[in-house]
C-alpha positions as a LaTeX table, in Angstrom:
\begin{tabular}{lrrr}
\hline
Residue & $x$ (\AA) & $y$ (\AA) & $z$ (\AA) \\
\hline
Unk1 & 0.00 & 0.00 & 0.00 \\
Unk2 & 1.09 & 3.59 & $-0.67$ \\
Unk3 & 2.76 & 5.52 & 2.13 \\
Unk4 & 1.99 & 8.95 & 0.67 \\
Unk5 & $-0.43$ & 10.27 & $-1.96$ \\
Unk6 & $-0.94$ & 13.69 & $-3.53$ \\
Unk7 & $-4.43$ & 15.06 & $-4.15$ \\
Unk8 & $-4.47$ & 17.04 & $-7.42$ \\
Unk9 & $-7.58$ & 19.01 & $-6.54$ \\
Unk10 & $-9.10$ & 21.52 & $-4.12$ \\
Unk11 & $-12.29$ & 22.17 & $-2.14$ \\
Unk12 & $-14.60$ & 19.51 & $-0.79$ \\
Unk13 & $-13.28$ & 16.62 & $-2.88$ \\
Unk14 & $-9.68$ & 17.20 & $-1.75$ \\
Unk15 & $-10.90$ & 17.15 & 1.88 \\
Unk16 & $-12.92$ & 14.00 & 1.13 \\
Unk17 & $-9.90$ & 12.10 & $-0.24$ \\
Unk18 & $-7.71$ & 13.22 & 2.69 \\
Unk19 & $-10.20$ & 11.70 & 5.17 \\
Unk20 & $-10.01$ & 8.25 & 3.58 \\
Unk21 & $-6.22$ & 8.43 & 3.27 \\
Unk22 & $-5.96$ & 9.33 & 6.96 \\
Unk23 & $-8.20$ & 6.36 & 7.87 \\
Unk24 & $-5.89$ & 4.08 & 5.83 \\
Unk25 & $-2.75$ & 5.48 & 7.45 \\
Unk26 & $-1.55$ & 7.13 & 4.23 \\
Unk27 & 0.15 & 10.55 & 4.43 \\
Unk28 & $-1.33$ & 13.27 & 2.18 \\
Unk29 & 0.03 & 16.13 & 0.09 \\
Unk30 & $-2.25$ & 19.00 & $-0.91$ \\
Unk31 & $-1.58$ & 21.37 & $-3.79$ \\
Unk32 & $-2.86$ & 24.93 & $-3.80$ \\
Unk33 & $-3.06$ & 28.12 & $-5.84$ \\
Unk34 & $-2.63$ & 31.70 & $-4.58$ \\
Unk35 & $-6.38$ & 31.97 & $-3.91$ \\
Unk36 & $-6.36$ & 28.76 & $-1.85$ \\
Unk37 & $-3.41$ & 29.41 & 0.46 \\
Unk38 & $-5.74$ & 29.42 & 3.51 \\
Unk39 & $-8.13$ & 26.76 & 2.18 \\
Unk40 & $-9.40$ & 23.90 & 4.32 \\
Unk41 & $-7.79$ & 21.15 & 2.22 \\
Unk42 & $-4.37$ & 22.76 & 2.72 \\
Unk43 & $-4.87$ & 22.75 & 6.48 \\
Unk44 & $-6.12$ & 19.13 & 6.57 \\
Unk45 & $-3.27$ & 17.61 & 4.54 \\
Unk46 & 0.04 & 16.54 & 6.11 \\
Unk47 & 1.96 & 18.80 & 3.73 \\
Unk48 & 1.11 & 21.25 & 0.97 \\
Unk49 & 2.81 & 22.52 & $-2.18$ \\
Unk50 & 2.05 & 25.84 & $-3.89$ \\
Unk51 & 1.56 & 25.23 & $-7.64$ \\
Unk52 & 0.77 & 28.65 & $-9.11$ \\
Unk53 & $-1.52$ & 31.62 & $-9.57$ \\
Unk54 & $-5.26$ & 31.61 & $-8.85$ \\
Unk55 & $-6.71$ & 30.82 & $-12.32$ \\
Unk56 & $-7.02$ & 27.05 & $-12.82$ \\
Unk57 & $-5.00$ & 27.08 & $-16.03$ \\
Unk58 & $-2.04$ & 28.46 & $-14.05$ \\
Unk59 & $-2.35$ & 26.01 & $-11.15$ \\
Unk60 & $-4.76$ & 23.06 & $-10.93$ \\
Unk61 & $-4.56$ & 22.40 & $-14.70$ \\
Unk62 & $-0.74$ & 22.44 & $-14.71$ \\
Unk63 & 0.04 & 18.73 & $-14.86$ \\
Unk64 & 3.79 & 19.40 & $-14.99$ \\
Unk65 & 3.68 & 21.25 & $-11.66$ \\
Unk66 & 1.59 & 18.53 & $-10.05$ \\
Unk67 & 4.06 & 15.85 & $-11.15$ \\
Unk68 & 6.93 & 18.03 & $-9.87$ \\
Unk69 & 5.13 & 18.34 & $-6.51$ \\
Unk70 & 4.90 & 14.51 & $-6.34$ \\
Unk71 & 8.62 & 14.19 & $-6.96$ \\
Unk72 & 9.43 & 16.94 & $-4.46$ \\
Unk73 & 7.39 & 15.32 & $-1.67$ \\
Unk74 & 7.92 & 11.65 & $-2.52$ \\
Unk75 & 4.23 & 11.02 & $-3.16$ \\
Unk76 & 3.83 & 7.61 & $-4.81$ \\
Unk77 & 0.35 & 8.17 & $-6.25$ \\
Unk78 & $-2.01$ & 10.96 & $-7.35$ \\
Unk79 & $-5.76$ & 11.12 & $-6.73$ \\
Unk80 & $-7.24$ & 13.59 & $-9.25$ \\
Unk81 & $-10.69$ & 14.02 & $-7.61$ \\
Unk82 & $-13.23$ & 15.24 & $-10.19$ \\
Unk83 & $-13.00$ & 18.12 & $-12.67$ \\
Unk84 & $-9.60$ & 19.71 & $-13.48$ \\
Unk85 & $-7.27$ & 16.94 & $-14.78$ \\
Unk86 & $-9.33$ & 13.94 & $-13.60$ \\
Unk87 & $-10.38$ & 12.90 & $-17.12$ \\
Unk88 & $-7.32$ & 14.17 & $-18.94$ \\
Unk89 & $-5.77$ & 11.22 & $-20.75$ \\
Unk90 & $-2.43$ & 13.00 & $-21.36$ \\
Unk91 & $-2.07$ & 13.82 & $-17.65$ \\
Unk92 & $-2.84$ & 10.22 & $-16.61$ \\
Unk93 & $-0.24$ & 8.98 & $-19.08$ \\
Unk94 & 2.40 & 11.52 & $-17.95$ \\
Unk95 & 1.83 & 10.53 & $-14.31$ \\
Unk96 & 2.34 & 6.84 & $-15.18$ \\
Unk97 & 5.43 & 7.67 & $-17.29$ \\
Unk98 & 6.91 & 9.55 & $-14.32$ \\
Unk99 & 6.68 & 6.33 & $-12.29$ \\
Unk100 & 3.78 & 7.62 & $-10.18$ \\
Unk101 & 0.48 & 5.74 & $-9.83$ \\
Unk102 & $-2.66$ & 7.46 & $-11.13$ \\
Unk103 & $-5.54$ & 6.65 & $-8.75$ \\
Unk104 & $-8.09$ & 6.21 & $-11.48$ \\
Unk105 & $-8.43$ & 4.27 & $-14.73$ \\
Unk106 & $-5.56$ & 3.71 & $-17.15$ \\
Unk107 & $-5.03$ & 6.46 & $-19.74$ \\
Unk108 & $-6.26$ & 4.25 & $-22.62$ \\
Unk109 & $-9.62$ & 3.78 & $-20.86$ \\
Unk110 & $-9.95$ & 7.54 & $-20.31$ \\
Unk111 & $-9.16$ & 8.14 & $-23.99$ \\
Unk112 & $-11.68$ & 5.54 & $-25.19$ \\
Unk113 & $-14.50$ & 7.02 & $-23.12$ \\
Unk114 & $-13.53$ & 10.70 & $-23.28$ \\
Unk115 & $-14.46$ & 11.17 & $-26.92$ \\
Unk116 & $-18.26$ & 11.05 & $-27.09$ \\
Unk117 & $-18.33$ & 9.84 & $-30.71$ \\
Unk118 & $-15.75$ & 7.07 & $-30.16$ \\
Unk119 & $-17.43$ & 5.98 & $-26.92$ \\
Unk120 & $-20.81$ & 5.58 & $-28.68$ \\
Unk121 & $-19.21$ & 3.23 & $-31.22$ \\
Unk122 & $-17.54$ & 1.23 & $-28.46$ \\
Unk123 & $-20.86$ & 1.01 & $-26.61$ \\
Unk124 & $-22.62$ & $-0.38$ & $-29.69$ \\
Unk125 & $-19.87$ & $-2.99$ & $-30.11$ \\
Unk126 & $-20.30$ & $-3.99$ & $-26.44$ \\
Unk127 & $-24.07$ & $-4.48$ & $-27.06$ \\
Unk128 & $-24.99$ & $-1.48$ & $-24.93$ \\
Unk129 & $-28.22$ & 0.35 & $-25.91$ \\
Unk130 & $-27.42$ & 3.60 & $-27.70$ \\
Unk131 & $-29.76$ & 6.38 & $-28.76$ \\
Unk132 & $-30.71$ & 6.36 & $-32.46$ \\
Unk133 & $-28.68$ & 9.05 & $-34.19$ \\
Unk134 & $-25.81$ & 9.97 & $-36.45$ \\
Unk135 & $-22.49$ & 9.48 & $-34.69$ \\
Unk136 & $-20.04$ & 10.73 & $-37.29$ \\
Unk137 & $-19.08$ & 14.38 & $-37.47$ \\
Unk138 & $-21.53$ & 16.38 & $-39.62$ \\
Unk139 & $-20.08$ & 18.87 & $-42.09$ \\
Unk140 & $-22.90$ & 21.26 & $-43.03$ \\
Unk141 & $-26.15$ & 22.63 & $-41.61$ \\
Unk142 & $-28.02$ & 21.26 & $-44.66$ \\
Unk143 & $-26.71$ & 17.76 & $-43.96$ \\
Unk144 & $-27.68$ & 18.21 & $-40.31$ \\
Unk145 & $-31.29$ & 18.87 & $-41.35$ \\
Unk146 & $-31.35$ & 15.73 & $-43.55$ \\
Unk147 & $-30.00$ & 13.59 & $-40.68$ \\
Unk148 & $-32.45$ & 15.14 & $-38.20$ \\
Unk149 & $-35.35$ & 14.19 & $-40.51$ \\
Unk150 & $-34.06$ & 10.61 & $-40.78$ \\
Unk151 & $-33.65$ & 10.23 & $-37.01$ \\
Unk152 & $-37.05$ & 11.83 & $-36.40$ \\
Unk153 & $-37.76$ & 15.02 & $-34.45$ \\
Unk154 & $-37.19$ & 16.07 & $-31.73$ \\
Unk155 & $-33.41$ & 15.71 & $-31.98$ \\
Unk156 & $-30.52$ & 16.80 & $-29.81$ \\
Unk157 & $-27.52$ & 18.50 & $-31.44$ \\
Unk158 & $-24.35$ & 17.97 & $-29.40$ \\
Unk159 & $-20.67$ & 18.88 & $-29.58$ \\
Unk160 & $-18.39$ & 15.83 & $-29.44$ \\
Unk161 & $-16.13$ & 17.50 & $-26.87$ \\
Unk162 & $-19.03$ & 19.16 & $-25.01$ \\
Unk163 & $-19.84$ & 19.14 & $-21.34$ \\
Unk164 & $-21.36$ & 21.24 & $-18.57$ \\
Unk165 & $-24.30$ & 22.18 & $-20.78$ \\
Unk166 & $-22.15$ & 23.84 & $-23.47$ \\
Unk167 & $-22.47$ & 22.84 & $-27.12$ \\
Unk168 & $-26.00$ & 21.47 & $-26.77$ \\
Unk169 & $-29.25$ & 22.32 & $-28.64$ \\
Unk170 & $-32.67$ & 20.68 & $-29.03$ \\
Unk171 & $-34.51$ & 21.00 & $-32.38$ \\
Unk172 & $-38.17$ & 20.22 & $-33.09$ \\
Unk173 & $-38.14$ & 21.11 & $-36.81$ \\
Unk174 & $-35.90$ & 21.82 & $-39.84$ \\
Unk175 & $-35.45$ & 25.51 & $-39.03$ \\
Unk176 & $-34.34$ & 24.79 & $-35.45$ \\
Unk177 & $-32.01$ & 22.01 & $-36.68$ \\
Unk178 & $-30.35$ & 24.35 & $-39.17$ \\
Unk179 & $-29.87$ & 27.18 & $-36.66$ \\
Unk180 & $-29.02$ & 24.85 & $-33.79$ \\
Unk181 & $-26.28$ & 23.10 & $-35.75$ \\
Unk182 & $-24.66$ & 26.41 & $-36.72$ \\
Unk183 & $-24.69$ & 27.91 & $-33.20$ \\
Unk184 & $-23.66$ & 24.62 & $-31.57$ \\
Unk185 & $-20.69$ & 24.30 & $-33.91$ \\
Unk186 & $-19.53$ & 27.87 & $-33.22$ \\
Unk187 & $-19.90$ & 27.42 & $-29.45$ \\
Unk188 & $-17.97$ & 24.13 & $-29.57$ \\
Unk189 & $-15.14$ & 25.69 & $-31.56$ \\
Unk190 & $-14.89$ & 28.59 & $-29.09$ \\
Unk191 & $-15.30$ & 26.57 & $-25.88$ \\
Unk192 & $-13.43$ & 23.37 & $-26.68$ \\
Unk193 & $-11.35$ & 24.02 & $-29.82$ \\
Unk194 & $-13.16$ & 21.08 & $-31.44$ \\
Unk195 & $-16.12$ & 21.83 & $-33.74$ \\
Unk196 & $-17.28$ & 18.25 & $-34.40$ \\
Unk197 & $-21.02$ & 17.98 & $-33.85$ \\
Unk198 & $-23.34$ & 14.96 & $-33.86$ \\
Unk199 & $-27.12$ & 14.45 & $-33.74$ \\
Unk200 & $-29.25$ & 12.00 & $-31.81$ \\
Unk201 & $-32.86$ & 11.36 & $-30.89$ \\
Unk202 & $-34.13$ & 13.56 & $-28.05$ \\
Unk203 & $-35.79$ & 11.30 & $-25.46$ \\
Unk204 & $-38.98$ & 12.88 & $-24.11$ \\
Unk205 & $-39.69$ & 13.00 & $-20.38$ \\
Unk206 & $-36.16$ & 11.70 & $-19.87$ \\
Unk207 & $-34.57$ & 10.73 & $-16.61$ \\
Unk208 & $-30.85$ & 10.88 & $-16.01$ \\
Unk209 & $-29.89$ & 7.65 & $-14.24$ \\
Unk210 & $-26.31$ & 6.52 & $-13.83$ \\
Unk211 & $-24.69$ & 3.26 & $-12.79$ \\
Unk212 & $-21.63$ & 3.24 & $-10.52$ \\
Unk213 & $-19.07$ & 0.68 & $-11.67$ \\
Unk214 & $-15.86$ & $-0.50$ & $-10.07$ \\
Unk215 & $-13.14$ & $-2.55$ & $-11.71$ \\
Unk216 & $-9.78$ & $-3.96$ & $-10.58$ \\
Unk217 & $-6.54$ & $-4.82$ & $-12.38$ \\
Unk218 & $-7.47$ & $-8.54$ & $-12.35$ \\
Unk219 & $-10.34$ & $-7.94$ & $-14.78$ \\
Unk220 & $-13.23$ & $-8.03$ & $-12.28$ \\
Unk221 & $-15.94$ & $-5.38$ & $-12.73$ \\
Unk222 & $-19.05$ & $-4.93$ & $-10.57$ \\
Unk223 & $-21.84$ & $-2.34$ & $-10.46$ \\
Unk224 & $-22.90$ & $-0.63$ & $-7.22$ \\
Unk225 & $-26.52$ & 0.10 & $-8.09$ \\
Unk226 & $-27.77$ & 3.33 & $-9.63$ \\
Unk227 & $-28.16$ & 7.03 & $-8.85$ \\
Unk228 & $-31.09$ & 9.14 & $-10.00$ \\
Unk229 & $-29.77$ & 12.53 & $-11.14$ \\
Unk230 & $-32.79$ & 13.95 & $-12.97$ \\
Unk231 & $-33.19$ & 17.11 & $-10.88$ \\
Unk232 & $-30.97$ & 19.51 & $-12.77$ \\
Unk233 & $-30.71$ & 23.19 & $-13.57$ \\
Unk234 & $-29.03$ & 24.29 & $-16.81$ \\
Unk235 & $-27.87$ & 20.68 & $-17.39$ \\
Unk236 & $-26.11$ & 20.65 & $-14.00$ \\
Unk237 & $-27.19$ & 18.20 & $-11.30$ \\
Unk238 & $-28.63$ & 19.77 & $-8.15$ \\
Unk239 & $-30.11$ & 16.84 & $-6.21$ \\
Unk240 & $-29.14$ & 13.17 & $-6.56$ \\
Unk241 & $-30.58$ & 10.09 & $-4.90$ \\
Unk242 & $-29.98$ & 6.36 & $-4.64$ \\
Unk243 & $-31.75$ & 4.18 & $-5.47$ \\
Unk244 & $-33.91$ & 5.63 & $-8.27$ \\
Unk245 & $-37.62$ & 5.88 & $-7.40$ \\
Unk246 & $-38.47$ & 5.15 & $-11.04$ \\
Unk247 & $-36.84$ & 1.97 & $-12.33$ \\
Unk248 & $-37.77$ & $-1.65$ & $-11.65$ \\
Unk249 & $-35.38$ & $-4.32$ & $-10.39$ \\
Unk250 & $-35.29$ & $-5.81$ & $-13.89$ \\
Unk251 & $-34.31$ & $-2.44$ & $-15.44$ \\
Unk252 & $-31.70$ & $-1.89$ & $-12.74$ \\
Unk253 & $-30.13$ & $-5.28$ & $-13.47$ \\
Unk254 & $-30.19$ & $-4.75$ & $-17.25$ \\
Unk255 & $-28.58$ & $-1.30$ & $-16.90$ \\
Unk256 & $-25.99$ & $-2.64$ & $-14.45$ \\
Unk257 & $-25.05$ & $-5.53$ & $-16.72$ \\
Unk258 & $-24.66$ & $-3.23$ & $-19.74$ \\
Unk259 & $-22.54$ & $-0.80$ & $-17.70$ \\
Unk260 & $-20.26$ & $-3.66$ & $-16.65$ \\
Unk261 & $-19.99$ & $-4.90$ & $-20.28$ \\
Unk262 & $-18.89$ & $-1.42$ & $-21.40$ \\
Unk263 & $-16.34$ & $-1.11$ & $-18.59$ \\
Unk264 & $-14.91$ & $-4.53$ & $-19.47$ \\
Unk265 & $-14.68$ & $-3.54$ & $-23.15$ \\
Unk266 & $-12.13$ & $-0.83$ & $-22.21$ \\
Unk267 & $-10.35$ & $-2.89$ & $-19.49$ \\
Unk268 & $-11.66$ & $-0.45$ & $-16.92$ \\
Unk269 & $-10.06$ & $-0.39$ & $-13.49$ \\
Unk270 & $-11.10$ & 2.01 & $-10.71$ \\
Unk271 & $-14.41$ & 3.73 & $-9.99$ \\
Unk272 & $-16.36$ & 5.01 & $-12.97$ \\
Unk273 & $-19.90$ & 5.95 & $-13.87$ \\
Unk274 & $-21.94$ & 4.97 & $-16.89$ \\
Unk275 & $-24.68$ & 7.53 & $-17.53$ \\
Unk276 & $-27.96$ & 6.57 & $-19.18$ \\
Unk277 & $-30.99$ & 8.51 & $-20.31$ \\
Unk278 & $-34.14$ & 6.61 & $-19.39$ \\
Unk279 & $-37.45$ & 7.20 & $-21.18$ \\
Unk280 & $-40.90$ & 7.20 & $-19.62$ \\
Unk281 & $-41.33$ & 3.54 & $-20.67$ \\
Unk282 & $-38.04$ & 2.55 & $-18.90$ \\
Unk283 & $-36.24$ & 2.21 & $-22.24$ \\
Unk284 & $-32.65$ & 3.27 & $-21.54$ \\
Unk285 & $-29.79$ & 4.47 & $-23.71$ \\
Unk286 & $-26.09$ & 5.05 & $-23.06$ \\
Unk287 & $-25.12$ & 8.73 & $-22.71$ \\
Unk288 & $-21.47$ & 8.71 & $-21.67$ \\
Unk289 & $-19.01$ & 7.26 & $-19.21$ \\
Unk290 & $-17.33$ & 9.44 & $-16.61$ \\
Unk291 & $-13.91$ & 7.95 & $-15.95$ \\
Unk292 & $-13.54$ & 9.38 & $-12.46$ \\
Unk293 & $-15.20$ & 9.69 & $-9.07$ \\
Unk294 & $-18.52$ & 11.56 & $-9.32$ \\
Unk295 & $-19.57$ & 14.51 & $-7.18$ \\
Unk296 & $-22.58$ & 12.43 & $-6.06$ \\
Unk297 & $-20.63$ & 9.32 & $-4.97$ \\
Unk298 & $-21.70$ & 9.69 & $-1.29$ \\
Unk299 & $-25.27$ & 8.48 & $-1.96$ \\
Unk300 & $-23.84$ & 5.23 & $-3.29$ \\
Unk301 & $-21.56$ & 4.96 & $-0.25$ \\
Unk302 & $-24.61$ & 5.26 & 2.02 \\
Unk303 & $-26.72$ & 2.53 & 0.43 \\
Unk304 & $-23.83$ & 0.09 & $-0.15$ \\
Unk305 & $-21.81$ & 0.77 & 3.02 \\
Unk306 & $-18.64$ & 1.08 & 0.92 \\
Unk307 & $-15.96$ & 3.79 & 0.88 \\
Unk308 & $-15.46$ & 4.44 & $-2.86$ \\
Unk309 & $-12.29$ & 6.49 & $-2.37$ \\
Unk310 & $-10.73$ & 3.65 & $-0.37$ \\
Unk311 & $-11.66$ & 1.15 & $-3.07$ \\
Unk312 & $-10.09$ & 3.40 & $-5.73$ \\
Unk313 & $-6.86$ & 3.57 & $-3.72$ \\
Unk314 & $-6.81$ & $-0.21$ & $-3.12$ \\
Unk315 & $-7.43$ & $-0.99$ & $-6.80$ \\
Unk316 & $-4.68$ & 1.46 & $-7.84$ \\
Unk317 & $-2.30$ & $-0.34$ & $-5.46$ \\
Unk318 & $-3.05$ & $-3.58$ & $-7.35$ \\
Unk319 & $-5.43$ & $-5.18$ & $-4.85$ \\
Unk320 & $-8.41$ & $-7.20$ & $-6.15$ \\
Unk321 & $-11.97$ & $-6.06$ & $-5.44$ \\
Unk322 & $-12.95$ & $-7.16$ & $-1.91$ \\
Unk323 & $-16.49$ & $-8.14$ & $-2.93$ \\
Unk324 & $-18.47$ & $-9.85$ & $-5.68$ \\
Unk325 & $-21.61$ & $-8.62$ & $-7.44$ \\
Unk326 & $-23.79$ & $-10.84$ & $-5.21$ \\
Unk327 & $-22.35$ & $-9.14$ & $-2.11$ \\
Unk328 & $-23.30$ & $-5.61$ & $-3.18$ \\
Unk329 & $-26.04$ & $-4.42$ & $-0.87$ \\
Unk330 & $-28.80$ & $-1.84$ & $-1.18$ \\
Unk331 & $-29.76$ & $-0.50$ & 2.22 \\
Unk332 & $-32.24$ & 2.35 & 2.73 \\
Unk333 & $-32.42$ & 5.57 & 0.72 \\
Unk334 & $-29.87$ & 8.37 & 0.32 \\
Unk335 & $-30.23$ & 11.90 & $-1.07$ \\
Unk336 & $-27.58$ & 14.54 & $-1.78$ \\
Unk337 & $-28.17$ & 18.28 & $-2.18$ \\
Unk338 & $-25.43$ & 20.37 & $-3.75$ \\
Unk339 & $-24.96$ & 23.59 & $-1.79$ \\
Unk340 & $-23.89$ & 26.30 & $-4.22$ \\
Unk341 & $-22.76$ & 29.86 & $-3.59$ \\
Unk342 & $-25.12$ & 31.46 & $-6.10$ \\
Unk343 & $-27.32$ & 34.55 & $-6.23$ \\
Unk344 & $-30.98$ & 33.59 & $-6.83$ \\
Unk345 & $-31.81$ & 37.24 & $-7.61$ \\
Unk346 & $-29.27$ & 37.29 & $-10.46$ \\
Unk347 & $-30.40$ & 34.09 & $-12.20$ \\
Unk348 & $-28.23$ & 31.92 & $-9.93$ \\
Unk349 & $-24.95$ & 33.49 & $-11.00$ \\
Unk350 & $-21.98$ & 32.31 & $-8.89$ \\
Unk351 & $-21.46$ & 34.52 & $-5.84$ \\
Unk352 & $-18.01$ & 35.07 & $-4.31$ \\
Unk353 & $-16.60$ & 36.72 & $-1.21$ \\
Unk354 & $-16.40$ & 36.06 & 2.52 \\
Unk355 & $-18.52$ & 33.44 & 4.27 \\
Unk356 & $-19.72$ & 35.46 & 7.24 \\
Unk357 & $-21.43$ & 32.41 & 8.70 \\
Unk358 & $-21.13$ & 28.75 & 7.74 \\
Unk359 & $-22.91$ & 26.52 & 10.20 \\
Unk360 & $-23.80$ & 23.05 & 8.85 \\
Unk361 & $-26.40$ & 20.86 & 10.56 \\
Unk362 & $-25.19$ & 18.37 & 13.18 \\
Unk363 & $-23.44$ & 15.47 & 11.45 \\
Unk364 & $-24.12$ & 11.86 & 12.42 \\
Unk365 & $-22.45$ & 10.29 & 9.34 \\
Unk366 & $-18.98$ & 11.13 & 8.12 \\
Unk367 & $-16.97$ & 10.82 & 4.91 \\
Unk368 & $-14.72$ & 7.72 & 4.94 \\
Unk369 & $-16.76$ & 6.20 & 7.80 \\
Unk370 & $-18.72$ & 3.13 & 6.71 \\
Unk371 & $-19.77$ & 2.17 & 10.25 \\
Unk372 & $-22.16$ & 5.02 & 11.06 \\
Unk373 & $-24.84$ & 5.28 & 8.39 \\
Unk374 & $-28.52$ & 6.36 & 8.44 \\
Unk375 & $-27.94$ & 9.99 & 9.33 \\
Unk376 & $-26.69$ & 13.37 & 8.10 \\
Unk377 & $-23.31$ & 14.04 & 6.45 \\
Unk378 & $-21.76$ & 17.25 & 5.13 \\
Unk379 & $-18.81$ & 17.18 & 2.72 \\
Unk380 & $-17.27$ & 20.63 & 2.39 \\
Unk381 & $-14.07$ & 22.50 & 1.69 \\
Unk382 & $-15.08$ & 25.82 & 3.28 \\
Unk383 & $-15.32$ & 27.15 & 6.83 \\
Unk384 & $-16.85$ & 29.94 & 8.87 \\
Unk385 & $-15.14$ & 33.23 & 7.92 \\
Unk386 & $-13.40$ & 31.73 & 4.87 \\
Unk387 & $-13.30$ & 33.18 & 1.37 \\
Unk388 & $-15.09$ & 31.81 & $-1.69$ \\
Unk389 & $-12.73$ & 32.61 & $-4.59$ \\
Unk390 & $-14.06$ & 33.71 & $-7.98$ \\
Unk391 & $-11.86$ & 31.32 & $-9.93$ \\
Unk392 & $-13.54$ & 27.98 & $-9.29$ \\
Unk393 & $-16.80$ & 26.07 & $-9.15$ \\
Unk394 & $-19.65$ & 27.58 & $-7.11$ \\
Unk395 & $-20.34$ & 24.36 & $-5.16$ \\
Unk396 & $-19.14$ & 24.84 & $-1.58$ \\
Unk397 & $-20.68$ & 21.82 & 0.15 \\
Unk398 & $-22.79$ & 18.70 & $-0.25$ \\
Unk399 & $-25.47$ & 17.72 & 2.21 \\
Unk400 & $-26.09$ & 13.95 & 2.28 \\
Unk401 & $-28.81$ & 12.17 & 4.22 \\
Unk402 & $-29.54$ & 8.46 & 4.57 \\
Unk403 & $-32.94$ & 7.17 & 5.68 \\
Unk404 & $-34.94$ & 3.94 & 5.96 \\
Unk405 & $-36.90$ & 4.74 & 2.80 \\
Unk406 & $-37.48$ & 7.68 & 0.46 \\
Unk407 & $-40.05$ & 9.46 & 2.66 \\
Unk408 & $-37.77$ & 9.16 & 5.69 \\
Unk409 & $-34.78$ & 10.45 & 3.68 \\
Unk410 & $-36.79$ & 13.44 & 2.37 \\
Unk411 & $-37.95$ & 14.33 & 5.90 \\
Unk412 & $-34.36$ & 14.12 & 7.14 \\
Unk413 & $-33.16$ & 16.26 & 4.21 \\
Unk414 & $-35.74$ & 18.98 & 4.93 \\
Unk415 & $-34.77$ & 19.07 & 8.57 \\
Unk416 & $-31.05$ & 19.24 & 7.75 \\
Unk417 & $-31.54$ & 22.00 & 5.15 \\
Unk418 & $-33.56$ & 24.02 & 7.67 \\
Unk419 & $-30.72$ & 23.68 & 10.18 \\
Unk420 & $-28.03$ & 24.73 & 7.65 \\
Unk421 & $-27.04$ & 28.39 & 8.19 \\
Unk422 & $-24.98$ & 30.15 & 5.50 \\
Unk423 & $-24.47$ & 33.90 & 5.21 \\
Unk424 & $-22.08$ & 35.64 & 2.87 \\
\hline
\end{tabular}
């Protein structure tokens, strides 16, 4: 097992990884930018290395500086968290080439799943349900209209490199397809430097349900049930729950088996998530695979009683999975609310500045603790009197509750939200 790991991230997820490492007796190294010099993750880690200026591109996105920090501190492995470099195939490869272990999937798996067009083709080959559509890059708006007619309206026009709600349009007729293709292509070129666009069927009354998978270096892959992530604003998840209140046991099993088949097709090792869109008739189609730990992983930890960060670290160290599919449990109901520093009077724009008061509800469950479940947990990277910098994501905390059933979990969530005091 590793003696020391570096966490290439900030905020709540860096704090989350540190807690598991501490439980496992592994020393931790934090990295930080100018804006984060007094951040909570820096204080929690055993040591910390400054890696640059406040903007992400000058600090948390500088793979070379992160690798240098590993060498400087003797860290044997890197946990990338989510966001930043977590799904960057080149970074994962450079880490491995530097003789450091990447606590996540191998770079070839990240590459295979990172390109939305390539991943759709792989999914079809692995007999995973995919949405009807045209998966090759489309050259002109006229061709886009022809394809949209063939697929059947409504259609979704998406950028291959898209994410976070950018490079995405829905069209209900020829005119909207023509205009949507043009604007989507321009946005993709400007946001991602990649103007490839594809078209697929738009599923009506869709639900966003994802399957948590976990693979080891011995070729075993299991699924840890599903998460319902349909409550979103501007294509960003706001509330997630496990299990889903919508799907049947048969659908859950079918989705889980397809997710495992896809993971095996790319020799997946580590934690990953296969996202599906599920129609009102429980038909489900592959959306994409996230080759990292998800923001909403705590709801899965609650219902399975597993520490996903610990399992990622163990798999990266070469250990086999400690459980089989038959041993995966589903206990109670868990819900997560993302707590964002946003201004509701300015269309939920991110809000920065000093946290005058940050008083979470009383916690009875804790990150990295699989013994005490059925309670309230808060994962955060901020503190009373701290600063929320303008350079990063607006999410400052996650409130997780675990109850006997859905009604109990909702009641617990309401109570916990009422007790949460934040002023800024």
